[in-house]
TILO-472670 format. One record per residue (C-alpha): x, y, z; residue number from 1. Coordinates in pm, 1 decimal. Layout:
<recs>
REC         x         y         z  num
REC         X         Y         Z  NUM
...
</recs>
This chain:
<recs>
REC         x         y         z  num
REC   12642.8    8152.8   13833.0    1
REC   12945.9    7924.7   13812.8    2
REC   12859.5    7842.9   13454.1    3
REC   12844.2    8213.4   13369.8    4
REC   13181.6    8277.9   13533.4    5
REC   13330.6    8006.8   13312.4    6
REC   13172.0    8123.8   12989.3    7
REC   13255.2    8495.1   13017.1    8
REC   13638.7    8451.2   13005.8    9
REC   13602.7    8197.6   12722.8   10
REC   13394.1    8434.4   12511.5   11
REC   13627.9    8724.0   12584.7   12
REC   13941.4    8531.0   12485.1   13
REC   13773.2    8404.1   12166.4   14
REC   13681.3    8755.9   12062.9   15
REC   14032.6    8891.2   12132.0   16
REC   14198.8    8603.6   11944.4   17
REC   13982.2    8630.2   11631.4   18
REC   13995.4    9009.8   11651.4   19
REC   14374.6    8992.9   11633.5   20
REC   14366.6    8741.7   11348.2   21
REC   14136.1    8958.8   11133.3   22
REC   14346.9    9266.9   11205.2   23
REC   14665.3    9086.8   11094.9   24
REC   14494.6    8969.9   10774.5   25
REC   14381.9    9323.3   10689.3   26
REC   14731.1    9460.1   10758.8   27
REC   14897.6    9187.9   10550.7   28
REC   14657.1    9242.0   10259.3   29
REC   14728.0    9616.4   10264.3   30
REC   15108.1    9566.4   10270.1   31
REC   15084.2    9311.1    9987.3   32
REC   14885.4    9558.1    9774.4   33
REC   15144.1    9831.6    9838.4   34
REC   15429.5    9597.5    9739.6   35
REC   15261.7    9498.9    9410.6   36
REC   15183.6    9863.6    9330.8   37
REC   15553.6    9942.9    9381.7   38
REC   15650.8    9667.3    9134.3   39
REC   15399.6    9791.3    8876.3   40
REC   15520.2   10149.6    8930.2   41
REC   15876.9   10050.9    8838.2   42
REC   15757.1    9870.4    8526.8   43
REC   15544.5   10175.0    8425.5   44
REC   15843.6   10404.9    8473.8   45
REC   16056.0   10172.6    8259.4   46
REC   15790.0   10157.1    7983.6   47
REC   15759.8   10535.7    7970.3   48
REC   16136.1   10581.1    7945.3   49
REC   16173.7   10357.8    7634.4   50
REC   16011.2   10572.8    7364.9   51
REC   15861.2   10900.7    7259.4   52
REC   15503.5   10775.6    7230.8   53
REC   15229.7   10929.1    7445.0   54
REC   15157.2   10774.5    7784.7   55
REC   14853.9   10557.9    7688.7   56
REC   15024.1   10420.6    7377.4   57
REC   15352.7   10346.5    7558.5   58
REC   15171.5   10162.0    7837.2   59
REC   14947.8    9959.5    7602.6   60
REC   15246.7    9853.2    7392.0   61
REC   15455.2    9737.0    7692.8   62
REC   15438.1    9358.4    7692.2   63
REC   15630.4    9323.4    8024.1   64
REC   15379.3    9555.4    8188.6   65
REC   15086.8    9346.7    8064.8   66
REC   15249.1    9025.5    8189.1   67
REC   15315.6    9183.3    8527.8   68
REC   14950.7    9289.9    8557.8   69
REC   14829.7    8940.9    8458.0   70
REC   15064.8    8768.0    8705.6   71
REC   14963.1    9009.9    8981.1   72
REC   14597.3    8900.5    8948.6   73
REC   14686.9    8535.9    8897.7   74
REC   14927.7    8496.1    9190.1   75
REC   14873.6    8797.2    9416.2   76
REC   14696.7    8702.3    9741.8   77
REC   14341.3    8843.0    9746.9   78
REC   14405.1    9043.0    9424.0   79
REC   14109.2    9038.7    9182.0   80
REC   14195.9    9331.6    8952.9   81
REC   14500.3    9532.6    8839.4   82
REC   14489.4    9822.4    8598.4   83
REC   14638.3   10158.0    8501.5   84
REC   14385.3   10437.8    8470.3   85
REC   14428.1   10757.0    8268.5   86
REC   14381.8   11098.6    8420.1   87
REC   14031.0   11121.9    8263.1   88
REC   13917.0   10805.5    8447.0   89
REC   13934.8   10552.8    8160.6   90
REC   14127.7   10226.8    8183.1   91
REC   14450.4   10234.0    7973.4   92
REC   14570.4    9881.0    8033.3   93
REC   14439.4    9609.5    8265.3   94
REC   14507.4    9253.5    8364.7   95
REC   14356.6    9010.8    8110.7   96
REC   14239.9    9315.8    7910.9   97
REC   13932.0    9362.3    8136.0   98
REC   13759.2    9697.6    8084.7   99
REC   14028.1    9860.2    7868.2  100
REC   13901.1   10181.2    7715.2  101
REC   13606.4   10195.4    7955.6  102
REC   13554.3   10406.3    8269.2  103
REC   13725.8   10263.6    8576.0  104
REC   13508.0   10114.1    8849.3  105
REC   13443.2   10333.4    9153.5  106
REC   13564.7   10116.6    9445.2  107
REC   13610.9   10206.8    9812.2  108
REC   13968.7   10276.2    9916.9  109
REC   14174.7   10016.6   10100.6  110
REC   14240.9   10291.4   10355.4  111
REC   13895.0   10220.6   10496.5  112
REC   14013.0    9869.2   10586.2  113
REC   14329.8   10012.7   10741.4  114
REC   14116.5   10239.9   10959.2  115
REC   13907.9    9943.6   11074.6  116
REC   14222.4    9744.8   11153.0  117
REC   14354.2   10031.1   11369.1  118
REC   14044.6   10033.6   11590.8  119
REC   14084.3    9923.4   11951.4  120
REC   13816.0    9656.1   11912.8  121
REC   13775.3    9527.8   11558.0  122
REC   13454.7    9340.1   11646.9  123
REC   13266.3    9669.4   11617.9  124
REC   13325.4    9642.0   11240.1  125
REC   13183.9    9287.8   11223.0  126
REC   12865.9    9381.2   11025.5  127
REC   13085.1    9541.6   10753.5  128
REC   13317.7    9241.3   10729.2  129
REC   13050.6    8970.0   10701.9  130
REC   13031.0    9000.1   10322.6  131
REC   13318.6    8999.4   10075.5  132
REC   13389.9    9338.8    9919.6  133
REC   13652.4    9467.6    9678.5  134
REC   13870.0    9760.9    9786.7  135
REC   14111.7    9964.5    9578.1  136
REC   14474.0   10060.3    9644.5  137
REC   14612.9   10339.5    9424.3  138
REC   14934.7   10519.3    9340.5  139
REC   14966.4   10815.6    9106.8  140
REC   15229.0   10829.0    8830.4  141
REC   15363.8   11179.4    8756.6  142
REC   15565.0   11295.7    8453.4  143
REC   15752.4   11622.5    8492.5  144
REC   15550.6   11697.5    8803.2  145
REC   15214.5   11647.0    8626.5  146
REC   14978.0   11351.3    8684.9  147
REC   14986.3   11110.4    8389.9  148
REC   14813.8   10793.5    8516.7  149
REC   14707.8   10604.3    8829.4  150
REC   14799.3   10246.3    8924.3  151
REC   14497.6   10062.2    9072.5  152
REC   14496.5    9727.6    9254.7  153
REC   14163.1    9566.3    9355.6  154
REC   14178.3    9336.3    9657.7  155
REC   13892.0    9127.2    9800.9  156
REC   13804.8    9062.3   10164.0  157
REC   13663.4    8713.4   10100.4  158
REC   13902.2    8544.9   10347.9  159
REC   13835.3    8816.3   10605.3  160
REC   13459.9    8766.4   10557.6  161
REC   13501.3    8395.1   10634.7  162
REC   13681.7    8483.7   10958.1  163
REC   13411.9    8738.8   11044.2  164
REC   13137.8    8481.5   10992.9  165
REC   13329.7    8237.0   11207.1  166
REC   13345.7    8501.4   11479.7  167
REC   12970.3    8551.3   11458.4  168
REC   12906.7    8176.6   11489.0  169
REC   13129.5    8161.2   11797.5  170
REC   12954.3    8453.4   11965.3  171
REC   12603.4    8321.8   11884.3  172
REC   12687.2    7971.2   12004.5  173
REC   12828.7    8108.6   12328.0  174
REC   12524.5    8329.9   12382.0  175
REC   12300.5    8028.2   12320.2  176
REC   12477.7    7833.8   12590.0  177
REC   12436.8    8122.8   12833.0  178
REC   12065.6    8153.0   12755.4  179
REC   12014.6    7777.6   12789.9  180
REC   12182.9    7782.7   13129.9  181
REC   11967.5    8075.7   13240.7  182
REC   11650.4    7901.3   13125.4  183
REC   11746.7    7584.7   13309.1  184
REC   11793.2    7785.5   13627.0  185
REC   11452.5    7948.8   13585.9  186
REC   11284.2    7610.4   13531.8  187
REC   11435.2    7470.3   13851.5  188
REC   11314.2    7766.3   14053.4  189
REC   10969.9    7760.0   13893.9  190
REC   10917.7    7392.1   13980.1  191
REC   10950.2    7475.9   14348.4  192
REC   10682.1    7741.6   14329.0  193
REC   10432.7    7554.6   14107.6  194
REC   10301.3    7336.3   14389.3  195
REC   10207.0    7643.7   14592.1  196
REC   10040.2    7806.0   14290.0  197
REC    9827.5    7504.0   14187.9  198
REC    9498.2    7648.9   14306.7  199
REC    9575.1    7990.2   14158.9  200
REC    9664.2    7827.8   13824.1  201
REC    9329.1    7649.1   13814.7  202
REC    9149.3    7979.1   13865.8  203
REC    9348.5    8153.3   13593.3  204
REC    9279.9    7864.7   13352.4  205
REC    8908.5    7907.5   13404.9  206
REC    8945.9    8280.7   13350.5  207
REC    9143.5    8227.5   13028.4  208
REC    8888.8    7973.1   12900.2  209
REC    8613.1    8231.5   12934.1  210
REC    8436.5    8052.9   13218.0  211
REC    8306.6    8232.1   13524.0  212
REC    8603.6    8232.7   13762.5  213
REC    8559.5    8066.4   14102.2  214
REC    8675.0    8202.5   14434.7  215
REC    9032.5    8091.5   14504.4  216
REC    9143.5    8017.0   14859.0  217
REC    9502.4    7982.9   14972.4  218
REC    9564.0    7883.6   15331.6  219
REC    9809.6    8072.5   15547.5  220
REC    9936.6    8425.6   15522.6  221
REC   10191.9    8582.7   15299.7  222
REC   10232.8    8692.1   14940.3  223
REC   10038.9    8399.5   14791.2  224
REC    9741.7    8472.3   15016.4  225
REC    9748.1    8837.1   14909.9  226
REC    9769.3    8727.1   14546.9  227
REC    9460.7    8506.2   14596.3  228
REC    9262.3    8799.6   14731.8  229
REC    9364.7    9015.5   14436.6  230
REC    9264.4    8736.8   14199.5  231
REC    8918.6    8712.2   14357.3  232
REC    8873.4    9087.4   14311.3  233
REC    8988.0    9052.4   13949.3  234
REC    8742.6    8770.9   13880.0  235
REC    8452.1    8979.7   14002.6  236
REC    8565.1    9269.4   13782.3  237
REC    8604.4    9034.0   13483.3  238
REC    8243.5    8920.5   13515.0  239
REC    8124.4    9280.7   13499.3  240
REC    8361.7    9374.0   13214.9  241
REC    8269.4    9067.5   13011.6  242
REC    7908.3    9173.6   13003.2  243
REC    8003.6    9519.6   12876.3  244
REC    8248.9    9367.6   12625.9  245
REC    7982.6    9148.6   12468.4  246
REC    7763.2    9453.4   12415.7  247
REC    8050.2    9663.3   12274.1  248
REC    8162.4    9378.5   12048.5  249
REC    7818.9    9349.3   11894.7  250
REC    7813.8    9723.8   11829.0  251
REC    8169.1    9713.9   11681.8  252
REC    8079.2    9435.0   11440.7  253
REC    7780.8    9635.2   11319.3  254
REC    8009.8    9932.6   11253.0  255
REC    8270.3    9721.5   11070.4  256
REC    8002.8    9561.6   10852.5  257
REC    7902.6    9907.6   10730.4  258
REC    8247.5   10012.4   10597.2  259
REC    8349.6    9951.4   10234.8  260
REC    8693.5    9799.3   10301.0  261
REC    8713.7    9422.4   10334.9  262
REC    8771.9    9341.7   10705.4  263
REC    8818.5    9010.6   10887.5  264
REC    8926.6    8902.2   11234.4  265
REC    9097.0    8567.1   11297.7  266
REC    9214.2    8413.1   11623.9  267
REC    9550.9    8257.8   11706.9  268
REC    9440.6    7924.4   11555.1  269
REC    9348.6    8082.6   11222.4  270
REC    8972.0    8056.2   11274.6  271
REC    8771.4    8341.3   11122.7  272
REC    8578.9    8507.4   11405.8  273
REC    8431.7    8779.8   11187.0  274
REC    8427.5    8875.5   10817.5  275
REC    8218.9    9153.4   10667.5  276
REC    8030.1    9123.0   10338.8  277
REC    8309.1    9280.2   10131.2  278
REC    8566.9    9032.2   10265.2  279
REC    8337.7    8738.6   10186.1  280
REC    8280.7    8861.9    9829.1  281
REC    8645.9    8934.9    9749.8  282
REC    8786.6    8610.3    9895.5  283
REC    8519.2    8387.8    9732.2  284
REC    8582.4    8091.2    9967.8  285
REC    8544.8    7746.9    9817.9  286
REC    8310.0    7631.6   10098.1  287
REC    8081.4    7933.3   10065.3  288
REC    8130.8    8077.7   10416.2  289
REC    8418.9    8209.1   10624.9  290
REC    8295.0    8289.1   10974.8  291
REC    8354.4    7999.2   11210.2  292
REC    8585.3    7818.7   10965.6  293
REC    8963.3    7798.3   10953.7  294
REC    9098.2    8042.6   10695.2  295
REC    9348.4    7782.8   10567.3  296
REC    9071.7    7529.3   10498.3  297
REC    8829.0    7781.8   10346.9  298
REC    9082.5    7901.1   10086.4  299
REC    9300.9    7716.4    9837.7  300
REC    9644.1    7622.6    9979.6  301
REC    9814.4    7838.3    9713.8  302
REC    9609.9    8147.7    9796.9  303
REC    9853.7    8443.7    9838.2  304
REC    9672.3    8573.2   10147.0  305
REC    9762.0    8261.6   10348.2  306
REC   10136.9    8317.0   10299.0  307
REC   10106.9    8677.9   10419.7  308
REC    9904.0    8569.8   10725.3  309
REC   10167.4    8311.6   10818.6  310
REC   10455.0    8559.0   10783.6  311
REC   10269.9    8813.1   10997.9  312
REC   10196.8    8560.7   11273.3  313
REC   10564.2    8461.8   11291.2  314
REC   10704.7    8810.1   11228.0  315
REC   10585.7    9169.9   11242.9  316
REC   10283.0    9359.5   11122.9  317
REC   10248.8    9434.0   10751.5  318
REC   10087.4    9749.3   10615.7  319
REC    9971.6    9840.0   10263.4  320
REC   10118.0    9531.7   10093.1  321
REC   10003.8    9501.4    9726.2  322
REC    9807.5    9179.7    9672.8  323
REC    9641.1    9041.4    9359.3  324
REC    9359.8    8798.7    9442.7  325
REC    9284.6    8493.4    9225.9  326
REC    8925.3    8616.3    9188.4  327
REC    9059.7    8937.4    9030.3  328
REC    9150.0    9284.2    9150.5  329
REC    9452.3    9442.7    9315.7  330
REC    9433.5    9542.9    9681.9  331
REC    9641.7    9690.7    9960.5  332
REC    9634.5    9446.7   10251.1  333
REC    9727.7    9535.1   10609.1  334
REC    9764.8    9304.3   10909.5  335
REC    9735.2    9419.8   11270.7  336
REC    9853.0    9184.2   11543.8  337
REC    9627.5    9163.2   11848.2  338
REC    9835.4    9170.3   12164.1  339
REC   10205.7    9217.1   12219.4  340
REC   10302.4    8854.3   12267.6  341
REC   10545.1    8678.5   12033.6  342
REC   10252.5    8472.9   11903.7  343
REC    9959.7    8716.1   11867.8  344
REC    9614.9    8643.3   12007.4  345
REC    9475.2    8708.7   11662.5  346
REC    9497.5    8920.0   11349.3  347
REC    9286.1    9197.9   11204.7  348
REC    9299.5    9185.8   10822.3  349
REC    9201.9    9487.3   10611.3  350
REC    9187.5    9479.0   10228.4  351
REC    9152.0    9810.7   10045.5  352
REC    9055.9    9810.2    9678.8  353
REC    9312.8    9993.3    9462.2  354
REC    9078.1   10034.1    9165.3  355
REC    8927.3   10370.1    9282.5  356
REC    9279.7   10505.3    9341.8  357
REC    9393.0   10388.6    8996.8  358
REC    9087.9   10545.6    8834.8  359
REC    9151.0   10874.6    9016.9  360
REC    9517.5   10878.1    8911.3  361
REC    9417.1   10800.8    8551.8  362
REC    9160.7   11082.2    8548.4  363
REC    9411.9   11325.9    8698.2  364
REC    9676.7   11226.4    8445.5  365
REC    9430.7   11270.7    8158.6  366
REC    9325.8   11610.9    8291.0  367
REC    9688.3   11725.6    8316.4  368
REC    9765.7   11609.5    7964.0  369
REC    9459.4   11782.8    7825.7  370
REC    9551.6   12105.4    8004.9  371
REC    9900.4   12097.8    7853.1  372
REC    9760.5   12026.6    7508.4  373
REC    9501.8   12302.9    7534.6  374
REC    9741.0   12594.6    7497.9  375
REC    9933.2   12427.9    7214.8  376
REC    9624.8   12331.7    7016.6  377
REC    9459.8   12672.7    7064.2  378
REC    9755.7   12849.0    6902.6  379
REC    9782.2   12585.3    6630.6  380
REC    9411.5   12616.2    6547.6  381
REC    9446.5   12994.0    6512.6  382
REC    9735.1   12945.5    6272.3  383
REC    9533.0   12693.7    6068.7  384
REC    9198.4   12872.9    6046.7  385
REC    9331.9   13197.7    5900.1  386
REC    9486.4   13030.9    5590.5  387
REC    9182.7   12801.6    5562.7  388
REC    8951.8   13101.7    5534.7  389
REC    9183.4   13256.3    5275.8  390
REC    9191.0   12930.6    5079.0  391
REC    8811.2   12913.3    5082.9  392
REC    8778.1   13263.5    4935.6  393
REC    9044.6   13197.8    4672.8  394
REC    8871.5   12873.7    4574.2  395
REC    8543.5   13062.9    4527.5  396
REC    8720.8   13305.7    4290.8  397
REC    8888.4   13016.2    4113.8  398
REC    8549.6   12846.3    4069.6  399
REC    8416.1   13142.3    3874.9  400
REC    8730.7   13165.9    3662.0  401
REC    8757.2   12791.7    3593.9  402
REC    8412.4   12767.7    3446.5  403
REC    8188.5   12463.1    3449.7  404
REC    8465.0   12221.3    3347.8  405
REC    8679.4   12286.9    3654.4  406
REC    8405.1   12376.2    3906.6  407
REC    8358.3   12015.8    4023.7  408
REC    8725.1   11992.4    4119.8  409
REC    8707.2   12328.5    4297.9  410
REC    8392.1   12221.0    4483.6  411
REC    8569.2   11905.2    4602.5  412
REC    8861.1   12111.8    4729.8  413
REC    8622.2   12346.6    4911.8  414
REC    8451.4   12048.4    5081.1  415
REC    8786.3   11922.5    5203.0  416
REC    8878.0   12269.2    5335.7  417
REC    8537.6   12289.6    5510.1  418
REC    8586.8   11944.7    5660.9  419
REC    8928.3   12047.8    5791.3  420
REC    8780.4   12365.5    5939.3  421
REC    8509.2   12161.2    6112.4  422
REC    8772.8   11925.2    6253.7  423
REC    8964.1   12222.4    6397.4  424
REC    8638.9   12358.8    6546.0  425
REC    8557.4   12019.4    6705.3  426
REC    8906.0   11996.4    6850.8  427
REC    8874.4   12345.0    7002.7  428
REC    8542.2   12250.1    7157.8  429
REC    8700.5   11937.2    7303.2  430
REC    8996.4   12118.7    7455.1  431
REC    8805.4   12425.0    7577.7  432
REC    8437.8   12333.9    7613.8  433
REC    8177.4   12604.2    7640.2  434
REC    8039.6   12724.6    7973.0  435
REC    7815.5   12457.3    8124.0  436
REC    7443.2   12535.3    8119.1  437
REC    7322.8   12322.6    8407.8  438
REC    6957.0   12229.4    8426.9  439
REC    6738.7   11953.0    8564.9  440
REC    6591.6   11712.3    8310.3  441
REC    6453.4   11360.7    8277.5  442
REC    6719.5   11119.3    8150.3  443
REC    6456.1   10865.7    8042.0  444
REC    6298.5   11120.4    7807.7  445
REC    6641.1   11203.5    7663.0  446
REC    6710.0   10832.9    7594.8  447
REC    6371.4   10795.7    7422.2  448
REC    6441.8   11104.4    7210.6  449
REC    6777.5   10963.4    7100.7  450
REC    6632.8   10616.7    7042.0  451
REC    6371.3   10760.8    6809.3  452
REC    6649.6   10880.6    6576.1  453
REC    6777.0   10525.4    6517.0  454
REC    6681.3   10372.7    6182.3  455
REC    6400.7   10129.2    6275.6  456
REC    6434.1    9933.1    5949.1  457
REC    6773.6    9796.0    6055.0  458
REC    6810.4    9836.7    6430.9  459
REC    6547.0    9746.3    6687.5  460
REC    6565.9    9964.5    6999.9  461
REC    6463.6    9814.0    7333.4  462
REC    6429.7   10005.3    7660.6  463
REC    6481.2    9907.9    8024.0  464
REC    6413.2   10239.7    8195.3  465
REC    6367.0   10288.9    8567.5  466
REC    6029.0   10465.1    8606.7  467
REC    6129.6   10596.7    8951.1  468
REC    6434.4   10774.2    8812.0  469
REC    6475.4   11126.6    8960.2  470
REC    6588.0   11417.9    8738.9  471
REC    6960.5   11471.6    8679.5  472
REC    7146.9   11802.2    8699.7  473
REC    7376.8   11856.0    8398.3  474
REC    7421.2   12040.1    8070.2  475
REC    7151.9   11878.0    7856.0  476
REC    7311.5   11984.2    7527.4  477
REC    7650.5   11831.2    7611.3  478
REC    7494.0   11511.0    7747.5  479
REC    7270.6   11488.2    7438.5  480
REC    7569.4   11517.3    7204.3  481
REC    7778.2   11269.2    7405.2  482
REC    7501.2   11004.6    7413.9  483
REC    7425.4   11071.1    7046.4  484
REC    7787.1   10987.5    6957.8  485
REC    7770.6   10664.7    7158.6  486
REC    7436.0   10556.1    7005.7  487
REC    7561.5   10639.0    6655.4  488
REC    7870.9   10423.1    6715.6  489
REC    7648.3   10138.3    6836.3  490
REC    7423.8   10170.9    6529.2  491
REC    7722.7   10175.2    6292.4  492
REC    7862.2    9863.9    6463.0  493
REC    7556.4    9672.9    6332.1  494
REC    7544.6    9753.5    5956.4  495
REC    7335.3    9442.2    5891.0  496
REC    7090.6    9523.1    6169.0  497
REC    7049.7    9407.8    6525.6  498
REC    6923.6    9504.9    6869.1  499
REC    7016.9    9817.1    7066.1  500
REC    6940.9    9823.8    7440.3  501
REC    6900.7   10157.2    7624.3  502
REC    6865.6   10122.6    8002.9  503
REC    6869.1   10339.4    8314.6  504
REC    6862.3   10284.8    8689.4  505
REC    6921.6   10474.3    9012.7  506
REC    7232.3   10394.0    9216.3  507
REC    7260.1   10608.1    9528.9  508
REC    7318.0   10967.1    9419.5  509
REC    7383.6   10887.3    9053.1  510
REC    7189.3   10769.8    8750.7  511
REC    7345.3   10476.6    8567.3  512
REC    7287.4   10448.3    8191.1  513
REC    7381.7   10163.0    7960.1  514
REC    7397.3   10154.5    7578.7  515
REC    7442.5    9794.1    7460.0  516
REC    7474.5    9668.4    7103.4  517
REC    7507.3    9322.2    6949.5  518
REC    7788.6    9418.4    6714.1  519
REC    8121.7    9240.9    6654.1  520
REC    8277.3    9387.2    6972.1  521
REC    8612.7    9556.1    7023.6  522
REC    8946.5    9377.0    7061.2  523
REC    9126.6    9426.6    7392.5  524
REC    9426.2    9601.9    7233.5  525
REC    9186.8    9851.7    7073.7  526
REC    8970.1    9887.8    7384.5  527
REC    9261.3   10036.0    7576.4  528
REC    9296.1   10319.1    7321.6  529
REC    8941.9   10408.6    7219.8  530
REC    8941.5   10728.7    7427.4  531
REC    9269.5   10851.1    7274.8  532
REC    9247.6   11159.4    7055.4  533
REC    9232.2   11080.6    6681.9  534
REC    9231.2   10705.3    6738.5  535
REC    8960.6   10542.7    6526.0  536
REC    8884.1   10200.0    6384.1  537
REC    8631.4   10329.4    6126.3  538
REC    8721.1   10435.1    5774.2  539
REC    8677.0   10811.5    5748.0  540
REC    8636.7   10851.3    6126.8  541
REC    8777.8   11159.5    6299.4  542
REC    8879.8   10994.8    6626.9  543
REC    8709.7   11275.3    6825.5  544
REC    8366.0   11125.5    6898.0  545
REC    8450.2   10908.9    7198.9  546
REC    8704.1   11152.8    7351.5  547
REC    8444.6   11430.1    7320.7  548
REC    8178.0   11208.4    7483.2  549
REC    8411.2   11126.3    7772.4  550
REC    8504.1   11493.4    7814.8  551
REC    8140.6   11608.6    7810.0  552
REC    8030.8   11350.1    8067.1  553
REC    8326.2   11416.7    8299.2  554
REC    8261.5   11794.4    8284.9  555
REC    7914.1   11717.7    8420.5  556
REC    8057.0   11520.4    8711.5  557
REC    7994.2   11180.1    8555.7  558
REC    8197.6   10883.0    8442.1  559
REC    8206.0   10662.1    8132.9  560
REC    8335.3   10307.8    8086.6  561
REC    8316.5   10064.4    7796.2  562
REC    8309.0    9685.0    7824.3  563
REC    8334.2    9473.8    7511.0  564
REC    8398.2    9117.3    7402.0  565
REC    8476.0    9014.1    7047.1  566
REC    8172.0    8843.7    6899.1  567
REC    7946.3    8941.1    7193.3  568
REC    7893.8    9315.6    7151.2  569
REC    7974.8    9634.2    7340.0  570
REC    7823.8    9802.8    7647.8  571
REC    7880.5   10173.1    7726.2  572
REC    7816.6   10254.8    8093.1  573
REC    7759.2   10616.4    8194.2  574
REC    7691.2   10768.6    8536.8  575
REC    7551.8   11119.2    8587.9  576
REC    7474.5   11279.3    8928.1  577
REC    7110.7   11337.3    9013.8  578
REC    6982.8   11684.1    9096.5  579
REC    7050.7   11785.5    9457.7  580
REC    6755.0   11713.0    9688.6  581
REC    6563.2   11564.6    9394.9  582
REC    6280.1   11340.4    9518.7  583
REC    6249.3   11003.3    9353.9  584
REC    5955.3   10950.7    9126.7  585
REC    5689.2   10702.4    9234.4  586
REC    5738.3   10361.4    9082.7  587
REC    5488.9   10329.7    8799.9  588
REC    5485.3   10098.2    8498.4  589
REC    5697.2   10230.1    8212.9  590
REC    5525.5   10309.8    7885.2  591
REC    5846.2   10245.3    7692.9  592
</recs>
């Protein structure tokens, strides 16, 4: 108590003294800025009175004015800028020529500092004064009662910031001394009580270690005896609760293992108590297992997850932090501290894969762009098809008039017009596809039908079809055309011959198809654009085949993805939903 009575007056006097010093510095800086503005004002007035030139020209041509501005910045205390600004906000003339002809900087007014200096207790403005800022003092110059220019002086609070930081150090150091004294007092009092609590401490240690607590006896009557009785009641309750907790924990772990997010639980020492299958797969630990091992030893020291775990243990919880793992993939990671202590009893780590969200955003963006293009292209197609039909009829008349000598040229023109008309028709079908005709059909039979169309003299077709594949529910015509485009692309990618693999398998409620060729593959920069309208890498290609295939499959509730490596070939992966309530076929050997 005596120490506190000594420290309080000391802290109070320190605050008042430094408060007064900062206030005097702010007041002196403001008066200095006003004095320099007055000097510049007189020089401006003199420059404007010595000629008939306009205001900007007279001020720029005044050498004394320029020297005064330069000396103001060079020798003025705390002055970092001096300029004269036109009525439209551009700098006419400035010290050292900085920013002339450019818009003037928007700086806070020095009046804000004056308001802070006039406060009863300047320490309330300490957070604002900790960093150096530049304030502006202004004075308007009028000619014949009309504003002509503004004198601007920029002053910095760097010296004031130093004093403010000094004040903060003084206050923190004083508070530290007070806290240290309080802690010392607590320790002295606690030492007197520890001897009486020895038996109770032993019981609590056993309870904290997870052992079955023993009965604690404290001789005599009083508060410690009552505390011992309450502890014995608690220990009996803990034994009953621990049994229920073990059962609930087992059930909780089973539930967590079933979710798709990657989840792990670590204790205060960093040991992994639990990690579901997804967490194990995404982290790919170097020792092959996580549960029962220290997370820091199971992962590489440079692993980004370890840095986030450490910052969470020593700080606050983190939620939805983007994280790219070395094994690949971008995730949102969240940390939940267990317990409210400064050092948590453990952490719950949840990693959520961002890839499904990215795919959904990409699909939504593509759908929006297609919807906007639909109206434009529909009108454009109408404008194109009418003249195309007219050109076709005129060419037919011209063919008869030109005779046999010119008919071959007319026929070539008609083929080009027909090709253009077909391209317009294909584009209309892509933008506004026909009404879906949903039906149930066997995807294996469709793949065999398409495979039979491949030229067997050049390309050998192999099948890996799931015989237990249930029927799918989709528009067979659209799916047929989409897969036909993909198989044709694969066949054309192997002009010298090769192998084409058609496969199918069941994955939950969808059928997964794969069309794999052994062609030259697709470069990464091209792979990112293959679904763009009119983008093609083939001579004479229309650039509509792959976009149409993607559109047809997505309209049927499916998805398409293409993986390719240069020199290795290309794999098209398609998913289509199975028919609702469709029973799986019995597994029988495939005849394919």
